[in-house]
C-alpha positions in Angstrom: 120.7 131.8 127.1 122.3 128.6 125.7 123.4 128.8 122.1 124.2 125.5 120.3 127.8 125.3 119.0 127.1 123.0 116.1 123.9 122.2 114.2 123.8 119.1 112.1 122.6 119.2 108.6 119.8 116.8 109.5 118.5 119.1 112.2 118.5 122.0 109.7 116.7 120.0 107.1 114.1 118.9 109.7 113.5 122.5 110.6 113.1 123.5 107.0 110.7 120.6 106.3 108.7 121.6 109.3 108.4 125.2 108.0 107.4 124.0 104.5 104.8 121.6 105.9 103.4 124.3 108.1 103.2 126.7 105.2 101.5 124.1 103.0 99.0 123.2 105.7 98.1 126.9 106.1 97.7 127.4 102.3 96.0 124.2 101.2 94.5 121.8 103.7 93.2 118.4 102.8 89.6 119.3 103.6 89.7 122.3 101.4 91.0 120.1 98.5 88.2 117.6 99.1 85.6 120.3 99.2 86.9 121.8 95.9 87.0 118.3 94.3 83.4 117.6 95.3 82.2 121.1 94.2 83.6 120.3 90.8 81.8 116.9 90.8 78.5 118.7 91.7 79.0 121.5 89.1 77.5 119.7 86.1 75.3 121.3 83.5 72.3 119.4 84.7 72.6 121.0 88.2 73.6 124.4 86.9 70.5 124.6 84.7 68.1 123.0 87.2 68.6 125.1 90.3 68.2 128.9 90.9 71.3 130.5 92.4 70.0 130.4 96.0 68.8 126.8 95.6 72.1 125.7 93.9 74.0 126.9 97.0 71.7 124.9 99.3 71.8 121.8 97.1 75.6 122.1 96.8 76.0 122.3 100.6 73.8 119.3 101.1 75.8 117.3 98.5 79.1 118.3 100.2 77.8 117.1 103.6 76.7 113.8 101.9 80.0 113.4 100.0 82.2 114.0 103.0 80.3 111.4 104.9 80.8 108.7 102.2 83.8 106.5 101.7 83.7 106.9 98.0 81.9 109.3 95.7 81.7 108.2 92.1 82.1 110.9 89.5 79.9 110.9 86.4 81.9 110.9 83.1 
């Protein structure tokens, strides 16, 4: 077993950053953030009042598939 005698500060920082990035990627990935954003876009009173609970889930899922396939989804204000 070889044990390094000296570890540079840069190497230690790189290891720390790697752990932090790995922890972040496990906790919150980009796709999960996008899904949450598009769920919030879809959750408007018009949709909530129009669909039954089961139909809302189906419509939301179709919207999420559509939104993820687009380059830009415009939010209504």
